[in-house]
PAZADO-105971 format. One record per residue (C-alpha): residue in one letter; y, z, x; residue number from 1. Coordinates in pm, 1 decimal, always signed. Example, Ala and Ser with C-alpha at 12.3 -4.5 7.8 and 13.67 -1.06 7.14 Angstrom:
voza,c2,c3,c1,fitor
A,-450.0,+780.0,+1230.0,1
S,-106.0,+714.0,+1367.0,2
//
This chain:
voza,c2,c3,c1,fitor
X,+1592.6,+3619.9,-4652.1,1
X,+1869.9,+3468.0,-4456.0,2
X,+1749.4,+3563.9,-4125.4,3
X,+1401.4,+3439.6,-4202.4,4
X,+1537.9,+3106.1,-4307.6,5
X,+1732.9,+3112.7,-3975.7,6
X,+1399.1,+3192.9,-3787.3,7
X,+1209.7,+2902.1,-3981.1,8
X,+1500.9,+2668.4,-3905.1,9
X,+1511.1,+2726.5,-3528.5,10
X,+1135.9,+2707.2,-3512.0,11
X,+1135.4,+2394.1,-3706.8,12
X,+1383.7,+2251.4,-3467.4,13
X,+1198.5,+2368.1,-3156.6,14
X,+881.3,+2204.3,-3262.9,15
X,+1084.6,+1883.3,-3364.7,16
X,+1246.5,+1890.0,-2991.8,17
X,+867.4,+1946.2,-2875.2,18
X,+732.8,+1685.5,-3047.5,19
X,+994.6,+1408.8,-2929.2,20
X,+946.3,+1561.6,-2588.0,21
X,+556.9,+1488.8,-2599.2,22
X,+619.0,+1160.6,-2764.2,23
X,+882.0,+1041.9,-2502.4,24
X,+613.0,+1168.4,-2236.3,25
X,+327.3,+993.3,-2414.5,26
X,+509.5,+655.5,-2364.5,27
X,+597.6,+730.9,-2020.8,28
X,+228.4,+792.2,-1960.0,29
X,+135.7,+451.9,-2098.4,30
X,+362.9,+275.1,-1814.5,31
X,+87.8,+250.8,-1584.9,32
X,-185.5,+182.1,-1835.4,33
X,-294.3,-94.0,-2060.6,34
X,-29.1,-400.6,-2078.2,35
X,+213.5,-222.7,-1902.2,36
X,+509.6,-449.2,-1775.9,37
X,+641.1,-435.7,-1442.5,38
X,+928.1,-571.0,-1207.0,39
X,+1215.5,-827.1,-1292.5,40
X,+1235.9,-853.0,-1687.8,41
X,+1432.1,-1197.5,-1625.9,42
X,+1747.1,-1051.1,-1831.3,43
X,+1900.3,-843.0,-1561.1,44
X,+1694.9,-547.3,-1608.6,45
X,+1363.6,-451.3,-1450.4,46
X,+1077.7,-225.5,-1490.9,47
X,+886.1,+23.0,-1299.8,48
X,+674.4,-37.2,-1089.0,49
X,+836.9,-311.2,-905.3,50
X,+538.0,-334.7,-691.6,51
X,+231.4,-282.2,-944.3,52
X,-33.3,-295.2,-641.2,53
X,-123.1,-70.8,-320.1,54
X,+212.3,-28.5,-129.6,55
X,+184.2,+334.1,-18.5,56
X,+369.0,+533.3,+224.4,57
X,+652.4,+269.6,+167.2,58
X,+997.0,+267.6,+387.8,59
X,+1277.1,+61.1,+289.8,60
X,+1635.9,-38.7,+492.8,61
X,+1900.7,-276.5,+418.8,62
X,+2024.4,-532.6,+687.8,63
X,+2340.6,-731.0,+567.8,64
X,+2213.3,-868.1,+239.6,65
X,+1874.6,-806.6,+301.4,66
X,+1629.3,-558.5,+217.4,67
X,+1295.7,-471.4,+427.8,68
X,+1027.4,-265.5,+358.0,69
X,+705.1,-151.1,+535.1,70
X,+402.8,-16.7,+401.1,71
X,+85.9,+152.1,+571.2,72
X,-240.2,-56.1,+584.6,73
X,-477.3,+201.9,+739.9,74
X,-799.4,+4.2,+893.6,75
X,-709.2,-329.5,+749.5,76
X,-570.4,-603.5,+996.3,77
X,-341.6,-719.9,+1062.0,78
X,-162.9,-399.7,+1013.1,79
X,+169.3,-247.9,+878.6,80
X,+259.3,-487.9,+628.2,81
X,+633.9,-618.3,+623.0,82
X,+824.2,-711.3,+296.8,83
X,+1143.5,-863.8,+214.5,84
X,+1383.0,-861.1,-93.4,85
X,+1741.4,-982.2,-167.4,86
X,+1766.6,-752.6,-491.5,87
X,+1524.4,-480.1,-441.8,88
X,+1310.5,-564.2,-734.0,89
X,+1156.0,-891.3,-643.8,90
X,+968.4,-888.4,-306.3,91
X,+744.9,-1118.4,-52.3,92
X,+557.1,-1044.4,+240.6,93
X,+685.0,-1187.3,+545.1,94
X,+439.2,-1039.6,+793.7,95
X,+286.6,-764.8,+986.8,96
X,+381.8,-551.3,+1301.5,97
X,+18.5,-504.0,+1413.4,98
X,-208.2,-788.7,+1520.2,99
X,-466.8,-634.1,+1667.2,100
X,-626.2,-284.2,+1540.1,101
X,-840.0,-244.2,+1837.9,102
X,-535.6,-166.1,+2057.1,103
X,-508.0,+147.2,+1840.1,104
X,-857.5,+262.4,+1874.1,105
X,-1233.7,+69.4,+1920.4,106
X,-1329.5,+235.8,+1588.5,107
X,-1112.7,+20.1,+1391.1,108
X,-1290.3,-302.2,+1559.3,109
X,-1571.9,-514.1,+1383.8,110
X,-1820.6,-368.7,+1582.0,111
X,-1757.4,+9.2,+1487.5,112
X,-1583.5,+12.9,+1138.2,113
X,-1636.6,+359.0,+1081.9,114
X,-1265.6,+494.0,+986.6,115
X,-1194.7,+382.0,+629.4,116
X,-868.1,+476.5,+524.2,117
X,-767.5,+619.8,+872.4,118
X,-593.1,+372.9,+1121.2,119
X,-240.6,+304.8,+1020.9,120
X,-69.8,+568.2,+829.7,121
X,+303.6,+612.7,+720.6,122
X,+566.6,+494.0,+922.0,123
X,+951.3,+415.0,+931.3,124
X,+1144.9,+76.7,+988.6,125
X,+1496.6,+129.1,+1102.8,126
X,+1737.7,-146.4,+1267.3,127
X,+1958.4,-70.1,+1558.7,128
X,+2049.5,-161.6,+1905.2,129
X,+2005.5,-531.5,+1767.4,130
X,+1647.4,-472.3,+1678.6,131
X,+1388.7,-389.5,+1393.2,132
X,+1211.4,-87.6,+1518.9,133
X,+887.3,+42.6,+1357.0,134
X,+701.2,+355.2,+1415.9,135
X,+379.7,+517.1,+1259.0,136
X,+116.0,+746.5,+1291.5,137
X,-261.1,+758.2,+1303.4,138
X,-431.8,+1060.0,+1237.1,139
X,-684.1,+1024.6,+1527.4,140
X,-513.5,+870.4,+1797.8,141
X,-121.0,+950.0,+1772.4,142
X,+214.2,+771.6,+1734.3,143
X,+290.7,+384.4,+1818.6,144
X,+586.0,+166.7,+1792.9,145
X,+663.6,-182.3,+1842.4,146
X,+1017.6,-358.3,+1797.4,147
X,+1122.1,-741.6,+1691.9,148
X,+1448.1,-951.4,+1664.1,149
X,+1300.5,-1095.2,+1352.6,150
X,+1127.0,-863.8,+1099.6,151
X,+889.3,-1172.9,+1027.4,152
X,+783.5,-1145.0,+1388.6,153
X,+669.1,-1208.4,+1657.1,154
X,+656.7,-780.4,+1705.9,155
X,+639.9,-689.2,+2070.6,156
X,+302.7,-535.9,+2214.1,157
X,+208.4,-225.4,+2027.8,158
X,+317.4,+71.6,+2249.3,159
X,+149.0,+438.6,+2228.4,160
X,+442.0,+655.6,+2204.8,161
X,+202.8,+966.8,+2216.1,162
X,-166.6,+1008.2,+2197.9,163
X,-186.5,+1328.2,+1986.8,164
X,-418.6,+1439.3,+1689.2,165
X,-332.9,+1605.0,+1358.5,166
X,+16.5,+1466.6,+1307.3,167
X,+164.3,+1206.4,+1091.0,168
X,+484.7,+1087.4,+881.6,169
X,+725.7,+997.8,+1163.4,170
X,+1047.4,+815.0,+1186.6,171
X,+1303.7,+724.8,+1456.8,172
X,+1661.2,+769.0,+1442.4,173
X,+1950.4,+635.6,+1618.9,174
X,+2270.1,+849.0,+1621.3,175
X,+2642.9,+735.4,+1661.3,176
X,+2639.7,+781.6,+2029.1,177
X,+2326.8,+612.0,+2095.2,178
X,+2074.4,+911.1,+2127.0,179
X,+1737.1,+827.0,+1989.6,180
X,+1527.2,+1062.3,+1796.6,181
X,+1174.8,+1122.1,+1665.6,182
X,+1079.7,+1322.1,+1369.3,183
X,+722.8,+1407.9,+1267.4,184
X,+495.6,+1645.7,+1095.6,185
X,+217.9,+1864.7,+1268.1,186
X,+9.3,+1884.7,+973.1,187
X,-272.3,+2100.7,+1167.6,188
X,-246.9,+2462.9,+1233.5,189
X,+11.5,+2542.1,+1497.0,190
X,-49.6,+2881.6,+1666.6,191
X,+323.9,+2907.8,+1754.9,192
X,+442.0,+2948.7,+1410.9,193
X,+87.2,+3070.1,+1243.5,194
X,+144.4,+2781.1,+1001.2,195
X,+78.1,+2408.2,+898.8,196
X,+303.0,+2126.4,+840.9,197
X,+572.8,+2213.5,+1090.1,198
X,+835.6,+1935.2,+1119.8,199
X,+913.1,+1861.2,+1475.5,200
X,+1221.4,+1680.5,+1646.1,201
X,+1223.1,+1519.0,+1988.3,202
X,+1465.5,+1332.1,+2169.0,203
X,+1364.6,+995.6,+2290.3,204
X,+1422.2,+789.2,+2597.5,205
X,+1688.3,+511.7,+2601.9,206
X,+1417.9,+250.7,+2520.8,207
X,+1274.3,+444.3,+2251.4,208
X,+915.1,+417.1,+2426.8,209
X,+869.6,+792.5,+2529.2,210
X,+942.8,+1132.9,+2388.5,211
X,+1149.3,+1390.0,+2582.8,212
X,+874.2,+1665.4,+2518.1,213
X,+1108.5,+1968.4,+2629.3,214
X,+1332.1,+1854.9,+2371.0,215
X,+1084.8,+1952.5,+2112.8,216
X,+1219.3,+2145.0,+1823.8,217
X,+1081.8,+2272.8,+1485.1,218
X,+1357.8,+2185.2,+1237.2,219
X,+1159.2,+2256.4,+893.6,220
X,+824.2,+2416.1,+752.4,221
X,+716.0,+2448.9,+431.4,222
X,+386.5,+2392.1,+183.3,223
X,+281.2,+2032.2,+263.6,224
X,+618.1,+1923.1,+416.0,225
X,+595.3,+1548.3,+547.6,226
X,+697.4,+1232.4,+458.2,227
X,+990.0,+1254.9,+704.7,228
X,+1293.9,+1009.1,+694.5,229
X,+1619.3,+1090.1,+904.0,230
X,+1973.5,+949.8,+784.2,231
X,+2365.2,+1015.6,+858.8,232
X,+2585.2,+966.1,+599.0,233
X,+2943.7,+1021.2,+575.2,234
X,+2941.0,+1250.4,+884.6,235
X,+2625.8,+1461.6,+776.9,236
X,+2250.3,+1451.6,+898.9,237
X,+2005.1,+1423.7,+607.6,238
X,+1630.9,+1496.8,+644.2,239
X,+1427.5,+1389.5,+379.4,240
X,+1077.6,+1498.9,+312.7,241
X,+819.6,+1582.3,+69.0,242
X,+675.1,+1917.8,-18.0,243
X,+404.5,+2064.6,-262.0,244
X,+544.3,+2277.1,-540.0,245
X,+343.6,+2375.5,-833.7,246
X,+452.7,+2072.8,-1035.4,247
X,+341.4,+1846.4,-759.7,248
X,+469.1,+1699.4,-449.6,249
X,+830.5,+1631.2,-480.0,250
X,+1118.3,+1478.1,-283.0,251
X,+1306.0,+1733.8,-85.5,252
X,+1651.2,+1691.3,+131.9,253
X,+1806.7,+1908.4,+355.8,254
X,+2154.1,+1854.9,+532.9,255
X,+2362.3,+1992.9,+808.4,256
X,+2659.6,+1899.7,+1029.7,257
X,+2418.4,+1929.8,+1346.8,258
X,+2102.5,+1770.6,+1375.9,259
X,+1936.9,+2096.1,+1474.4,260
X,+2056.9,+2287.4,+1183.4,261
X,+2142.9,+2508.7,+998.0,262
X,+2027.5,+2335.2,+712.0,263
X,+2122.7,+2347.5,+341.8,264
X,+1820.6,+2237.9,+100.0,265
X,+1756.6,+2086.9,-231.1,266
X,+1482.1,+1952.5,-447.3,267
X,+1583.6,+1593.8,-573.3,268
X,+1328.6,+1515.4,-812.6,269
X,+1076.4,+1646.5,-1067.6,270
X,+720.4,+1498.0,-1078.9,271
X,+412.9,+1504.4,-1265.9,272
X,+51.1,+1364.8,-1176.6,273
X,-4.3,+1281.9,-1529.1,274
X,+321.5,+1133.1,-1655.8,275
X,+468.6,+973.1,-1359.7,276
X,+192.1,+999.0,-1087.9,277
X,+430.6,+1185.4,-844.1,278
X,+697.6,+938.5,-696.4,279
X,+762.2,+1123.3,-364.1,280
X,+771.0,+889.0,-50.4,281
X,+985.3,+606.3,+22.1,282
X,+1327.3,+527.4,+161.6,283
X,+1666.6,+566.9,+78.0,284
X,+1901.6,+233.9,+50.5,285
X,+2241.3,+145.2,-55.2,286
X,+2363.1,-192.7,-173.6,287
X,+2684.0,-361.5,-37.1,288
X,+2884.8,-272.9,-324.8,289
X,+2798.2,+107.3,-261.7,290
X,+2523.2,+170.6,-495.5,291
X,+2193.4,+390.1,-371.8,292
X,+1859.9,+372.1,-446.2,293
X,+1518.6,+506.8,-392.3,294
X,+1235.9,+300.7,-334.6,295
X,+920.3,+516.6,-364.3,296
X,+547.6,+516.9,-396.5,297
X,+352.9,+692.6,-644.8,298
X,+178.3,+956.6,-454.7,299
X,-118.6,+1027.4,-716.9,300
X,-331.3,+715.9,-667.5,301
X,-540.5,+492.7,-948.4,302
X,-746.4,+181.2,-911.0,303
X,-440.8,-2.7,-797.4,304
X,-373.7,+222.8,-522.2,305
X,-25.1,+389.4,-506.3,306
X,+223.4,+148.5,-663.3,307
X,+590.7,+141.0,-580.8,308
X,+891.0,+211.7,-810.4,309
X,+1285.1,+157.5,-740.7,310
X,+1461.1,+453.5,-888.7,311
X,+1851.6,+506.2,-905.4,312
X,+2036.1,+763.5,-673.8,313
X,+2332.5,+967.4,-831.4,314
X,+2557.3,+1150.4,-536.2,315
X,+2652.2,+1491.1,-679.7,316
X,+2822.3,+1726.0,-445.1,317
X,+2699.3,+1535.6,-140.0,318
X,+2341.8,+1511.9,-272.0,319
X,+2119.9,+1212.0,-349.8,320
X,+1976.0,+1307.4,-674.0,321
X,+1675.4,+1035.9,-738.9,322
X,+1631.8,+923.6,-1091.7,323
X,+1785.2,+1053.5,-1415.0,324
X,+1989.6,+1393.5,-1370.4,325
X,+1852.1,+1669.7,-1575.1,326
X,+2032.5,+1985.9,-1692.1,327
X,+1901.1,+2175.3,-1391.0,328
X,+2082.3,+1891.2,-1169.6,329
X,+1743.0,+1752.0,-1044.1,330
X,+1633.8,+1405.1,-1100.4,331
X,+1351.2,+1286.2,-1332.5,332
X,+1157.4,+934.0,-1344.9,333
X,+1334.1,+628.0,-1438.7,334
X,+1117.8,+330.9,-1604.1,335
X,+1372.6,+81.1,-1669.2,336
X,+1736.4,+0.2,-1530.3,337
X,+1943.6,-286.9,-1442.7,338
X,+1853.1,-478.9,-1121.5,339
X,+2088.9,-373.1,-840.3,340
X,+2152.5,-746.4,-769.3,341
X,+2182.3,-1058.1,-921.1,342
X,+1996.0,-1306.0,-726.3,343
X,+1881.7,-1644.8,-874.5,344
X,+1574.7,-1731.2,-640.6,345
X,+1300.2,-1505.7,-744.6,346
X,+1071.2,-1385.4,-479.8,347
X,+717.9,-1286.8,-545.1,348
X,+403.9,-1138.6,-343.5,349
X,+201.6,-1423.4,-226.6,350
X,-152.1,-1448.3,-332.9,351
X,-318.9,-1791.4,-334.6,352
X,-405.9,-1987.5,-34.2,353
X,-510.2,-2370.4,+11.5,354
X,-606.6,-2278.6,+370.7,355
X,-393.3,-2615.0,+472.9,356
X,-255.3,-2478.1,+780.7,357
X,-374.9,-2320.9,+1122.0,358
X,-254.9,-2004.2,+988.7,359
X,-388.4,-1759.2,+721.0,360
X,-131.0,-1656.6,+446.0,361
X,+57.2,-1341.5,+520.9,362
X,-109.8,-1180.8,+221.9,363
X,-450.4,-1182.4,+388.2,364
X,-566.0,-850.4,+563.9,365
X,-933.3,-837.5,+727.0,366
X,-1129.5,-501.6,+657.0,367
X,-1116.2,-359.4,+1021.6,368
X,-1026.5,-599.3,+1323.0,369
X,-1219.9,-936.3,+1261.8,370
X,-1459.2,-1081.5,+1491.5,371
X,-1259.2,-1379.7,+1633.8,372
X,-1542.2,-1623.9,+1718.9,373
X,-1669.7,-1591.2,+1362.8,374
X,-1394.6,-1774.6,+1164.9,375
X,-1168.8,-2050.8,+1221.6,376
X,-907.1,-2273.4,+1029.3,377
X,-940.1,-2548.8,+1273.4,378
X,-1309.3,-2644.0,+1290.6,379
X,-1309.4,-2802.2,+930.9,380
X,-931.3,-2889.2,+848.3,381
X,-801.0,-2759.9,+513.4,382
X,-1091.5,-2490.1,+504.6,383
X,-1143.6,-2153.9,+603.7,384
X,-1469.9,-2121.8,+797.9,385
X,-1647.2,-1798.6,+773.3,386
X,-1968.2,-1751.9,+1001.2,387
X,-2222.5,-1509.9,+897.2,388
X,-2335.4,-1219.6,+1116.9,389
X,-2541.5,-896.2,+1045.5,390
X,-2356.2,-595.7,+894.9,391
X,-2343.9,-268.8,+1120.8,392
X,-2676.2,-41.8,+1026.3,393
X,-2639.9,+214.3,+783.3,394
X,-2899.0,+447.4,+607.2,395
X,-2702.0,+393.3,+310.5,396
X,-2864.7,+54.2,+308.3,397
X,-2708.9,-184.5,+44.7,398
X,-2503.4,+42.0,-136.9,399
X,-2207.8,+31.1,+91.7,400
X,-2307.8,-286.6,+287.4,401
X,-1941.5,-451.0,+215.4,402
X,-1801.9,-155.4,+412.0,403
X,-2005.7,-249.6,+694.0,404
X,-2000.5,-620.8,+698.4,405
X,-1747.1,-788.8,+930.7,406
X,-1508.9,-1031.3,+873.9,407
X,-1456.4,-964.5,+498.7,408
X,-1112.7,-1093.2,+419.8,409
X,-891.5,-907.8,+131.9,410
X,-601.9,-869.2,-23.5,411
X,-447.1,-620.3,-291.4,412
X,-553.7,-637.8,-649.7,413
X,-244.1,-616.6,-849.2,414
X,-215.2,-432.1,-1167.4,415
X,-59.9,-648.2,-1443.0,416
X,-190.7,-756.2,-1780.7,417
X,-356.2,-1079.1,-1666.5,418
X,-528.5,-1139.5,-1311.6,419
X,-731.6,-1427.9,-1229.6,420
X,-873.2,-1509.3,-890.5,421
X,-1093.7,-1813.4,-810.3,422
X,-1244.1,-1924.2,-498.6,423
X,-1393.2,-2259.0,-413.4,424
X,-1660.2,-2228.1,-166.5,425
X,-1911.9,-2485.6,+20.1,426
X,-2222.4,-2346.8,+67.5,427
X,-2400.0,-2634.5,+223.5,428
X,-2477.9,-2463.6,+563.4,429
X,-2585.5,-2119.5,+440.3,430
X,-2897.1,-1979.8,+600.1,431
X,-3186.4,-1753.1,+491.9,432
X,-3064.8,-1391.4,+459.6,433
X,-2683.8,-1512.0,+408.2,434
X,-2504.9,-1358.1,+111.1,435
X,-2130.6,-1497.5,+46.2,436
X,-1874.7,-1488.9,-236.1,437
X,-1593.6,-1260.7,-372.2,438
X,-1593.3,-871.9,-386.8,439
X,-1392.7,-595.1,-500.3,440
X,-1411.9,-260.0,-319.1,441
X,-1294.0,+69.5,-221.7,442
X,-1473.0,+364.9,-57.1,443
X,-1613.6,+499.0,-405.8,444
X,-1757.8,+163.4,-582.0,445
X,-1796.4,-193.2,-481.0,446
X,-1917.0,-499.5,-650.6,447
X,-2043.0,-853.8,-489.7,448
X,-2069.6,-1174.4,-671.0,449
X,-2182.9,-1480.8,-485.1,450
X,-2494.7,-1710.0,-332.8,451
X,-2760.4,-1579.9,-127.6,452
X,-3009.8,-1779.3,+34.3,453
X,-3381.2,-1678.4,+76.6,454
X,-3659.7,-1912.1,+177.0,455
X,-3417.5,-2227.1,+167.6,456
X,-3330.9,-2150.4,-207.3,457
X,-2999.4,-2034.2,-315.7,458
X,-2950.7,-1795.8,-601.0,459
X,-2665.3,-1636.0,-786.6,460
X,-2649.1,-1256.6,-739.4,461
X,-2432.1,-1004.2,-892.3,462
X,-2436.1,-659.2,-702.9,463
X,-2277.5,-355.6,-879.9,464
X,-2286.8,-66.6,-606.4,465
X,-2641.1,-182.2,-486.1,466
X,-2808.2,-257.4,-823.6,467
X,-2846.3,-638.8,-825.0,468
X,-2887.1,-893.8,-1101.5,469
X,-3024.9,-1235.1,-1041.4,470
X,-2883.8,-1535.4,-1160.7,471
X,-3014.2,-1902.2,-1188.7,472
X,-3084.8,-2100.4,-879.9,473
X,-2788.3,-2303.2,-730.3,474
X,-2832.5,-2646.4,-595.7,475
X,-2475.2,-2776.7,-579.5,476
X,-2281.7,-2830.0,-264.3,477
X,-1987.3,-2608.7,-378.6,478
X,-1960.6,-2343.4,-628.2,479
X,-1639.6,-2161.0,-777.1,480
X,-1669.5,-1816.3,-823.3,481
X,-1384.4,-1616.6,-1020.5,482
X,-1259.4,-1252.1,-1109.5,483
X,-1066.4,-1177.2,-1401.5,484
X,-918.5,-818.2,-1456.0,485
X,-668.2,-648.6,-1688.5,486
X,-412.1,-359.0,-1626.1,487
X,-673.0,-100.5,-1680.9,488
X,-873.2,-239.9,-1382.6,489
X,-1199.7,-379.1,-1593.0,490
X,-1334.3,-716.9,-1405.3,491
X,-1558.8,-964.7,-1509.9,492
X,-1698.5,-1238.7,-1284.1,493
X,-1805.8,-1565.9,-1381.6,494
X,-1900.0,-1889.6,-1185.0,495
X,-1892.1,-2260.9,-1235.4,496
X,-2021.3,-2578.8,-1068.8,497
X,-1759.1,-2796.3,-1158.2,498
X,-1420.3,-2590.2,-1196.3,499
X,-1424.4,-2695.2,-1543.8,500
X,-1668.6,-2470.1,-1747.1,501
X,-1704.9,-2105.5,-1601.2,502
X,-2004.8,-1864.3,-1707.9,503
X,-1962.9,-1493.7,-1719.7,504
X,-2251.5,-1319.7,-1518.3,505
X,-2328.9,-965.5,-1472.3,506
X,-2179.0,-662.7,-1653.4,507
X,-1778.5,-550.7,-1637.9,508
X,-1703.6,-363.6,-1335.7,509
X,-1415.6,-103.6,-1325.7,510
X,-1214.3,-117.6,-1025.1,511
X,-1158.5,+204.8,-834.5,512
X,-967.1,+346.8,-532.0,513
X,-1096.9,+585.9,-251.1,514
X,-954.6,+726.7,+55.6,515
X,-579.4,+684.5,-53.2,516
X,-671.1,+305.9,-75.1,517
X,-680.8,+95.5,-400.2,518
X,-910.7,-191.0,-498.9,519
X,-921.8,-468.8,-275.5,520
X,-1026.1,-834.3,-384.4,521
X,-1184.1,-1015.6,-97.7,522
X,-1408.0,-1298.6,+33.7,523
X,-1708.6,-1172.1,+218.2,524
X,-2007.4,-1355.3,+415.6,525
X,-2275.3,-1158.0,+593.3,526
X,-2645.5,-1218.6,+710.3,527
X,-2874.6,-930.3,+664.9,528
X,-3142.6,-1092.4,+908.3,529
X,-2957.3,-1250.3,+1193.6,530
X,-2623.9,-1427.5,+1290.1,531
X,-2631.0,-1757.3,+1133.7,532
X,-2521.5,-1985.8,+892.5,533
X,-2184.2,-2034.9,+766.5,534
X,-1954.0,-2125.3,+445.5,535
X,-1642.5,-2294.1,+399.0,536
X,-1367.8,-2190.1,+165.3,537
X,-1171.0,-2450.4,+42.2,538
X,-917.4,-2250.8,-135.2,539
X,-846.9,-1927.1,-303.0,540
X,-620.9,-1894.7,-620.0,541
X,-492.5,-1589.3,-745.3,542
X,-255.2,-1606.1,-1057.2,543
X,-119.7,-1263.5,-1178.9,544
X,+110.9,-1205.1,-1451.0,545
X,+453.4,-1210.2,-1321.5,546
//
């Protein structure tokens, strides 16, 4: 009887522990859903993610008291966004590394537009020899680099380091003696090893513009090994990378006294696609006071893409364990914490633009390299003028027309509890066949909301993946178009002719992601019949819950 009571007691305890664990994980699972809070809470603490939008393949460094990060941009131009922070929690956009994607490939230009989700993939940012250095890979055209004295730019002309296919996730490294190294993954099949995902280490020339090919050495290979970063800390070399295990893609680290090994290896964190969306690629940074953190993207994307979180690092026996350290010595996701640094002025991701200067706001990225003669900020001062021209022909006709319409100007859609984006457009100079307005899009789905002109008559149109709803005739010179969405990614469009009363139009639209890119909100303008007509954008105002 006593034995049975003990067994029942142990079972009850186990069930209670399991119930608590499930409840805890259920709470964690909601961090990315509904009314999830994020970032700086204003009381000295923060909530992850710190960047609730598509800041994928992120890398970060500290230079003095400032932090800089880069994030991949694929086919969007300008490419490779550069971020700045003073406290690792609040960030601002300060520029881009690549101003012309056609220097990478003609397929990224407005007259081709046929490699969505390719283009600029993951890279690294480093500071040495009194300059900032960015190296990145493209899956089809190889590796490129640029350097700058100021991370906000101007960046030097883009230089192709190595023309090669099937490689990714590179990082440069400057050793104590000034020798430069380059590490990257060949994710294709390698006949030398009879395996995929071989991590190669090269020496570089002193100027960092060429690989010394005869120095090539494979230093690691495992299931999906990529997301490479190299560090030297307290005299030891650390190779950080990610690897696919049964639980998902996790962060791994190997260390050695010699850059060529032999290496000790250790797993740094546990992940869950469902509960924490696999934090698995980023940059290891320290504060001036000696605290360490890992700024990482979440590898499992949702409609906003792959957001970024800041995780504490605990050094245990010389290993940087990421997150809360479990009983197995491996880290776990952390959702809240004390801010690493107290900084009074709060930085933020820019969104709105009055188009009152000769330069676009740093938040804007065109879908592919834009046609330069079809947009202007100086022809009508205080306005962004967009000239309409014909989209690239496709057999899919209207369903994917936004992916083929040149000079669509975009920015990331934030995943916050409240988002309101409004654009004021002068439609006086539209032509027959022209369609202009606001859009949400990814490769999976898209919606367009705006004004179309046919036979001299302008009509309100809502297009949901090629299915149209026609509205009233619009005779005013200006129209205000608005999109409102929540943390679940449910969007509603509305319009106004006086910026006072807005009328909801069309059905709700679910934001989505595709080809490793989150939803984008943008301004589109094209003409399906001929290159004619233009609109003037007075302003774009996007307020999100900060």
